[in-house]
N, C-alpha and C positions, 0 to 999 in steps of 0.2 A: 305402264308403258315399257317397250326396250332401254335398259339402263341407259346401251350403246346410244338408242337417238334422241336419247333426253338428255346423256349429257351433250349429243351437239346442239340440244337446243339451248340447252344452257353455257352455249360458249359464246352466243350471238349477243346478249345484252352487254357481258362484258367487254365486246369487242366493239359494242357501240359508243361505251361509255370513256370508252379507253381514246376515238378516235382522234382525240385533239392532245391528248399528250405527245411527250417523248419518250424514246430509246435510245439506249448507247447502237444497242444493235440491232441492227430492221429483225433480225429474226428474234428479238427478243417483243416484239407486238404480236407474237403468235405465240411464241415456249414461254414467256412471264404468266398466261394464263390455261398454261393445263395442270396444274395444281389444283384449281378450282374444280377441274372436268375430269376428273379418273379413268372417266367410259371412252374418251376420244384419245384412243391410241396412238400419239404421234411420242416417238424418243427422239429430243433435243439434237440435233448433232452441227455443231459449229463448222461443223469444213464444210455446209455444202453453203451456195451461196446465197441471197435471202430471198431472190427471183424463182429458185426452186423449193426455195422453203415454202413459199407459197401456192405457186403453183402447185404441189402435191401436195399440201394443204387445202383447198379447195376441191381438186379431183376423189380424195378422199373421201372425205364429205357429203360430196356427192355420190360415190360409192356406198357408203355409209345409210346414207336417208333417201338416198330419190327426190333428190329436192336442189333446189339450184339457189337457195337460200343466201350464201352467202355471197351469192356474184351483186348482192344489196349493197353491200359494201364499196364498190365503184365509184369514183370520183376522175375525174379529170381536171389537168394537166397529171400522167405520174411521176412521179420521180425518175422512178428505177426501169429498166424497159424489160415490160411484159405483157402479152397480150392482152386485146380491150377486153376479155371476158373476168380475167383477174384480177382485181381489189388490189392498188396497191397501200399494204399498210403502215407503211411509210411513210404516207404523204403526213403533211401538219398543214390542217385548215381550221381557221376558227368556227367556234361552234355555226355563227348563224350565217359563214361565208359556202357552205355548200348545200344543199339537202338531198338528203337518201330517206327520209324519216317515211316509213308506210305503216298507214292506218295498224289499230289490232284488229278483230273482229272476225265475223266467220263470214268469210268471200275466198272466193279463187279463178279465178280469170280461167286455169283452166282443166273449170271443172271439179277440182279438189276441194271440198270445203271446211278440208282439217289442217290446213296449214300451220297454224297457232298451235295444233299437239304433237306437230313437227311428221305426222303422217303420211308418208310417202305419198308420190301419183306416178303407176307403172310404169309409162313411158317413158318416166325419165330415167336413162340407164346410163353410162359411161359407154363409151366405143372405146373396146381395147385398141383397134386400129388404131385411132387418134396419134397424133407425135405429142409431144409435151406441152406446145404450145399450140395447141388447137382441140376446140371442145366442141361435138358434137350431137346435138340437142333436137328432139323433136317437138313438134309444134306445126305450126301454119300462118301463111299472112291474112290478117283479115280486113287492112284497110288501111290508106292513104292521105297523110293530111292534104287537105285543099287551103289550110292557110294555118300559122305558125303565130303566132302572137309574140312581142317585145317581153324580155323576163321581166316580173318586178321585184328589186334592188335599190339600194338604196339605204344610207342608215336612219336611224331609228326616228331622228326628227326629221327628216324626207320621205318616208315611205308611206303617211296618210296622203301627201298629198296625190305622191306618183300615183297611189290604188286609182285615186280617182280617177285621173287621164285613163288609167292604161282601161278602169272599167268603162270607161266611153268608147273607146280604141274594141275592145273585147264582144258589146252589146252592139255597137255597127257592123259586124262584123259577121254578128249570128243572123242579125238580120239581112242582111242581103246575100249570106248564102244559103238562109234557112226558114224564110220566111214563107208562111205558106205548106210548107212542107210540112212544120209539127207545131201544132199550138200553142200561141202563146204562153198557156201558163206551165204547159211540159215544158217547154224554152225556158221558161226563170227558173223553174225549179232544178232541172237539168246544170243550168250554169251554177247559182249562187251552192250546190251540192261538187261542183265538179274542184269549185277552184279553192275546195277546204278539204281535197281526195274526200267529200261523205262522212266528215268527224270532226269530232269536237278536240277542242286545245289538249285533252288527255287523250287524243289516239282513241277514244273512243267510236267503234262505229256500229252503225248509222249513224249520223248527224239527225237531230232532232227536227219535224215538222216547225219549228218556228221558228227556225234560225231564216226562213224563207222571208221573211218582215225584217228580220234583223240587217241583210246583203243590202238592203233598200237603205238602210237607219246607215250603214257604213258607207257606200256608195254615195250619196246624195244626205248626206249629215244636214239636220237643221241647226245642230249648237254653233255657235258661235265665240268666236274666242276676242275679247272686249279688251279696249287700250283705254284705259282708265283716264288717260291722260287726256284724250279726244272726247268720252264722254263727258266728262268736267266742263270741257269748254264748248261743250254741243258742234263738234263736226264729226261725229261719231259715225261712218255709213256704214251699214251691215252688210251691202254688197261687199265693201272695196274689203272687210278683212277676213279672216280665215276660219272656212270652218270647218270642228274639229268631229270624232266619231266623241259620243256618247264615252265617260270613264268608265263608266256602272253599267251593269245586264247583260242581255244577252248580247244585244248589239257591241261589246266591248268583246263578251266570249267570243261572238264570229269573227271578229278584227283578232282575235289573238289567236284563234286557229286557224285563219287567213294566212298570220306570219308562219306558223307550224308546218303548213304545208302549202302554200302557194307561194314565197320567199324564194329566189331562186331559180324558177322555174317559168317555164311555160306552157300556155294556155294555146290549146289546137281545137281544129274541126278537121272532121275527115269524110271525105266523098260518101260517104255513108250516113251523115248525119251526125256520130256522135262528136258530142264534149268531146275534149282529155286535158290533162295536166300533164306534161310530159318534163325531163330533164332540158338547164339548161343551153346544153351543147344538142341540142335537139334542130334540126332541117328540114325544110318543106319536100324534101328529095329522098328522107327518110321513111322506112314501113312502120305501120303498127302491127305487132306480132303477138301470138297467145303460144306460151313455148310450156308444154308438159313439166312442172316441178318446181314452177315459178306461181308466185301468189295474185301477183298484178300483170297485164298486157306490158310488155316488150320492148320499146324503140328498138331497130336491129338498122344499120346502114352498110348496104351494099358495096365491096371492095371493087375499085373502079375495075374492069378490066379480066372479074375474075366471077367465081359462082360462090364466093366466101363472102363474110358477113363481119362485123364489125359490132360488137354491143354497145351501146349508144345510153341505156338507161331504163327503170321501171315508170312505168305511167297509171294515169288514173283515166280509164276511158267509162264514162256512164252510159248503161246499161249493157255492160257484158263485163262485170266486175262478179258474178257469179256462172258462168260458164255458159253466160248464153250464144256468144259467137260460135261454141261449137255446131249447134241445131243449124245444117243446112248448109254445111260449107264443103267446098269441093276439094279446099287444099289438104283437109286435115292427113297427115298423116309425113307431111312434108319434113328433109334433113337438113336443117343448117348448118353448115360447118361456120363455128365463132372461128378469129384466127384475134 
């Protein structure tokens, strides 16, 4: 591979692992990593405002690679005054406070199955007419959500119980909106794969078929947390005690994958009957798009009283992760101007 492209690919991992680290100067969130990637030709300039450093860094990556890969680092709210599409690398979040994880694997919603090799998408090209705060991208609207669920959040101690309640809500929404349109077997598989972004806890894509049964063990567990005091005095009532997910085995692996890929995200259903998992900021008025140069579908938000859009974040949409939505789509070729 071209060393220049390999260098940009090599920036992704250190950027990801330093997201929760601090830097005295915001620009050093970028500049401090350049020594690991000599093919990324950025010359440190501390006279520039950090906003300019971040904008130019993202645009240079797009120009060099024909990929929108760096946009995955977006998290909200931002500390600096930046366009929605420019990640604020100066933000500090706890490791489990905001979810930007995307599985590894051979897939690409834009039809490019070589994103992991940092092979660019031909339609992903910078428009030189854009202002510094604008990014015009090629893509199309795939669909819009008709249901956006509550996000899965909470402390490690509260997550198992809240997950079971949310799973009931998600299953009820699926039944209400899609029963009769799609077989129960396909709906079950679509649901359990969507909630883990079809990946293992190690981010290996796709997840094994055995996880289908593990979903039931996680959302409807049979194991019970017993109170020994009540057990000894014969007042133990299984119906009143907390049901817990098995601590080992396939169910535990599935739960760990849920924590990695579903925590602080929203489950949604589109008008075409696709199940998805998107960013926590997602609203039911947003749209589901496919953009050239980005590995997953993307949630965009139209800016009121304009033709421009805001970047909301990546999404998993079951059934279109390998370019299927490009077939018979009349909206291919639309330009989205992101602000």
